[in-house]
N, C-alpha and C positions, 0 to 999 in steps of 0.2 A: 542295807544298814548308811543308818544317816552317816557320814562323816562327824568326827564328836569334834569343836570346836573348840581350842584352847585361847587362850593370851598367854600370849610368849612375848617376853624383853629382847629389840632387837636393838645390834649396833647402826646405827645412821649411816654409817657408812656401808652397810645393804643393804641402800634401798632406794631406791629412783620413783623417779615418777612416771606412772605407765601412760602408753602412749593411747591407752584405750579409760584413761580418766575422766573425763569429762570436764574439769573444772580447768580453765586456763588462767581465770584472771582471780589469784589470790583473794584482791583486795589488805585494807589496812587489817592488819595482825597487830599493832602494838600491842591490846586490848589482851592477846591472846598470851604474845610471852610472856606482858605481867604474867596475865594466871600462870600459866603452867611455869612461869622463875617462881610461884608462891605455894603449888598447892601439885604440881605436876603437870601429866596428860591423864585427864581424867575418866577418859572415850576412847581404849583402844582402837586404829586402825586396825583398814583392811589390807590384805594385801595379799599378790599369788608369789609361788616361789618362782622361777626364773636360771640360769645356769647359773653355775660357781657360787653355791651357796647363799646365791643375794634374790632382793624381793624389789618385785616391782608392785607399787603403791595403789590401791584399784579405790578406798573412800578414804580419804581425809587427809588431802595432801596438803589443808593450811596450818593442821594441826602438827604433821614431820616438819614442813617449813616454821613454822613458829618456832618448834622444838630446837631445830639447827641454834635456831635466833638466841634461843631463850638459855644456853652452853649445856646440853641434853648430849649425854653420851648413846644410848637409848631410848629406845619407846616399846611403848604394850601395843601388837600387834598381836588381830587373829590373820593366821593363815591361813587361804583355802584356796585351792587350787580349783582354778573354773575356766573355763575358753575365753576365747579375744568374746564370745557375743555374749557369753555371763559377766565378764567384768564394764560392758560399759550400760547394759543393766542394772549391776550394783551401783554402778558412780551414777547414773541417773535418777533412781528409786532415791538412792540416800539423799544426796545432793534439792532433788523437787521436794519429801519431803520438808526441808532444810527454810527450802523458801528462796533460796543463794543462791539461783541460779541465771546463766544471764540468757536470753531468748536467743542469742547465734550459739550460745556451749551447744542449749538441745538441738538447732537446727543440724552440728557439726555435729553431733551424735548419731543423730540419724544419718544423715548423710555416713558415715564409718560404719558404721550397722552396714547398713543396706546396701555396701559395697560390697562387706564381705556374701552374704545373702539376698541378691534382689529378691528371687521369690517370695523368700518367706518372711523374712519384711519391709509388709506395705507400713503402707501409714497405719489403716487399720491394728494390726496387730502389733508392732511398737507401742502408737496408743494406750490396748490395752495393755499392753505391758508394766508403761510406764503408771497407767491409772488415769489417761488423760482422753478426752474423744477423740474421734475425728477428726472432726472442723476446728479442732484448738491444735493440734499438732501440723494439718493442713494452709491454717491463716499463720502461724513462726513462718512456715517453710518459706511462702508465700510472702512476707512480712522480710525475711533476710533477702532473697532470693531479691527486691527491692531497691533493697541495703543495696547489694556491692552491686548494682547497676548502675548509685547514685555514687558511692566510690570507685567508678574506673569513670566515672566525669570531671572524679577531683573534690565530691566534696566532703568535705569531715563530719559525717555523722554518724552516731550511734545507734541507738535504738533500747529501750527499757518497755514494761511495763504502763505502769503509770509515775511516766520520770516527773520529778518536780519544777517548778517554775523557774529553780538556778538549775535543774539537771537541764532542762530546754533552749534555759541560756547559749549550754556549753553543748547544744549542738547531739539533743541523745533524746530523738525521738519515739512517740508513743508506737507500737504494737498493731495495732490495730487500726491506725493511722495512717501507716503506710500496704496498708491487707488494701484500707477502702480508692488507696491511692490505684494502688494493680489489678482491681475489679473494674473501677470505675476507667480506664485508657487501654481497656478487653471488652470494654461493652462495643457492643456494633455500629452505636449512635455514632464512635468518636471514629472509631479505627471509618467510617464511611467519608470520615470527611477528614481526617488527620492524615498524612502520608510513616508511614512506617518506617521512613528512616530519619518521619523527626517527631517521634512518639519518643525518646528518649531528652528529648528536647522538649517536652512539656515536665515528663516527670520532675526535670534538674526544679524548672521555673514553678509548675506547681509545689511541687515540699518545701519549696523557698517561702511563697503566698502564705502557703499554710499551717506552713509549721508551729506559729507561737498561737493558731488558735488551739482553740476545747476541741473534744473530739465530735461533739452532735456538728459545733459551726464550720468544723473540718470537711464533715460529711454535708453538709449543704451544699457548701463552691464544687465539689463534687459531681453532688446532682446534682447542678445549675453546669457544669459543665458537661455532661455527658442529653442534657438540653439544651445544648449551645452551643455547639462544636465548633459549628461554621466561625465565630464568631473569632477564631485564633483565627483564621481564614484570614475576616474581612480588617483584620487591628492589628498582625503579628501579636505570639504566642504570650508572648511578655503582657502588650495590654491589653489583648484579648482576654485573655488571665481575672488581671488588674480586674477589666470590668466585668468578670463574671460573678468574680467574688464578692463587691458591691452592691450588687442585684440578688446577689442571695444571702447579702449579711441584710440590707435591707428590706429583705421577706419573711423575715425570722419566724413573725407567726403566719407565716399563709402553707407557701406547699413546704411536703416532707413527701420526698422520692419514698415512696415501699421497692422492695428489693424486687416484687411478682407484676410492680403496676410498668411498662416501659417507658422509660423518661419519656418519647415518641407522646405519649399517651399522654403524660403531666403536663408536658410544653404544654399541648393544645386546649385544657381545661385550666391553664394557667390565664394563656389568652382570650380564651374566651370568657373567663372570669374579668380579664381586666376591661376589655369593650363593657359591660357594663356596672364594672367600679364595685365590685363587688370579691371583697379577696378569700381566698380558700382559708374556711376552717380545719 
């Protein structure tokens, strides 16, 4: 028989945020605080019981924080006995439906749940549980790995899905661009030319050069890097990447490197086209 779930009012001082609550950034809760002061908490939070008549907040950390700021003593909650893994999935599913989770929070949730049971929680299993594709999960993880490597080099970037111009000026990078950066740096054409110990340097300078470009232009620069990686040896990493960017953006109506066409082949095609003076359509 399914567990009957009821709404109860729990004192705020008996609640704590669970480490399995995937929401880490509360954001601006001032409007939520005002709403709670006016009409109360309309949607109950989800909690699970722990020791000593205390509870962990699984879903609803913003409502919990806002309720405390609004001066409430209790909050409506649904109490549910669930495992650690179920707690992560409940938190993820709820927040993904709301569309307010950060990319890093999703990646951290995957790494956390996988640490609990690596054999069970493959990318496919995780994606299926949260209603996403395996390719999407893979891209999120690749982007966050790239971000971590940039931060290790002292770069204060963060990551978003479609950051606004203002957000990008503050260092928020589109996750899709970081995915392309990593795929570009892993390409055989690049690895054959650039020593492993210099890849991190290339990543830092490449991101700095393309961070303000839209996705299509950023990808075009990365494609040309795969076609002409030797320019980084001939002119140095920074000057070589700047030249590659200039070439890529000056030929926007020409080459578009498809994922299924090797960079070396597209380079020959472009060089042949240049010899006859006809751009590639």
